[in-house]
N, C-alpha and C positions, 0 to 999 in steps of 0.2 A: 576422295579424302574430304573430310568435314572441315567446314570453315570454323576454327576454334574461336577466332575473334567474334564471329557472328553469335556463336552459342554463348559465349561469356556475356556479350551485350544483352542477349535475351534474358539470361539469368538475372543480371542487374536490373533490367526493366521490370521483370516479374517481382523481384524483391522490393523495388521502389513502388510498384503498384500496391503490393500488400501493405507496406508501411503507410502509404497514403490512406488505404482503406482503414487501417487501424486508427490513424489519427482522426479520421472522420467518425468512427465509431465512438472514440473518446469524446470528441466534441458533442456528439448527440447525447452521450450519457451525462456529460457535464451540464448540458441544458436541461435534461430531464431531472437530474438530481442537483438542484440549485438550492441556494440558501432557503431554509424553511421547509424543505422536503424531508419526510421521514424515510429512513431506510426500513422498508416494511418486513424484510425477511433476511435471514443469514445468506440465502442464495443470491439475492440481489446485491448484497453488500460484497460478496465474494466476486460476483461478476464485474462489479464496478472497479474493485481493487485489482483484479487479474488484468483487466484491460489497461490500466494505468501502469502496471509493474511487470507483467510477465515477459516482456521482450527486452527489458533492460539488460545491459551487458555487465553492470556493476551493481553492488547492493545499494538500495535506496530505502531509507526508513521514513515512513509517512505517518501523519495523524489525520484522522477524521474527527473534527471538533463538532460536538453535538450539544444541543440545548437540553433542558430537563424533560422534553418530550421525545428526545432522540431525533430531532430534526437536524439536518445538516446545516451547520454554520459555515464551515470551510474544510476543504481538503488541502493539505499541504505536504509537499515533499520537503522534509527538513534536513536530513543528513545523507550525504552521498559518500560512498566508500569505494572499495575495491571489489575484485571478483569474489572475495570470500569473507567480507566484513565491513561494517561501518561503525564509526564511533558515534554513540548516542549520549548526548549530554542532558541529564534530568533538568538542570537549571533552565535550559533553553526551551524544553518541552513545557515546564511550569509557566515560564514567561509568556509562551504563545497561548496556552490555555487561559491565562488571566487576560491577555490582550483581546481574545475573542469571547470572553465571558462564558466560556464552556462549562456545562454541567457534567458532561461525560465525554469520553474519548474512546476511539477505537484505533489501536496501533496497527500498522502493517508494514511489512518489508518483504523484499523478494530474496530468493536464493537463486542466483544466476546459473547454478549447477542443475537447476530443475528439480532438486530433491527438497520438497517442502517440509521435511521433518524439522520440528524446532530443536535447536541446539541447546546445550547447557548455557551458553552465553545468552541465547534468546530468553531463556527462562530467567536468568540472573537480571538482565536489564528490564525485563517486564516487572519483575518484583521490585526493583529499585524505583522504577517509575511509578508503580502503583502505590508504594509507601509514600513517596514524595507527594503525589497528588491527593492521597488520603488526608494529608495535613491540611489541605484547603477544600475538603469535601467535594472532590471531583471523582466520579466513578470511572474505572477502566472497565469497559464492557467486554473487550476482546483484544486479542493480538493475533492477526492473521498473517500466516507465512505463505507467500506465493511462490510457486515453482511450476512444475508441469501441472499441478493441482494446487488447491488452496487448503491449508490446514488451520483450523481454529484452535487456539490454545485453551479457550474457554471450554470448548466441547471435549478437550482431552483431560479437563480438570486441572489445568496448570495455572489457573488464575486464582 
């Protein structure tokens, strides 16, 4: 007869080890993509966002604040939701953009279900945010949805 307690402990140890490795990878990426670094490719941007968001159990909406040369000023997790949604407030996004003196922004959020297809609500909030930021001449470069894969709303023509 197998020792169930031993197997359960091993599963938790493996999960803890994987989570530790993910945290180390995020720390390495954060050091590599620090203030002043340009995100040189959509692939690099997706990898960065996927590491930050893919394993989250609830929806999180984030902003990558960029200068006029698309160099990173700051990455910030801004709104925290439930398993199927997060309330995003344009006023708070505009406030953070001004605070960081950003010229452009990339939005990102995860879908804990793993399905990275943008929803109607995702399209709607992206439009509201884009309209609000256009009033202060800030460009929205993309909105990336992270699930089992990453989907660019810009590449889908939704911006």
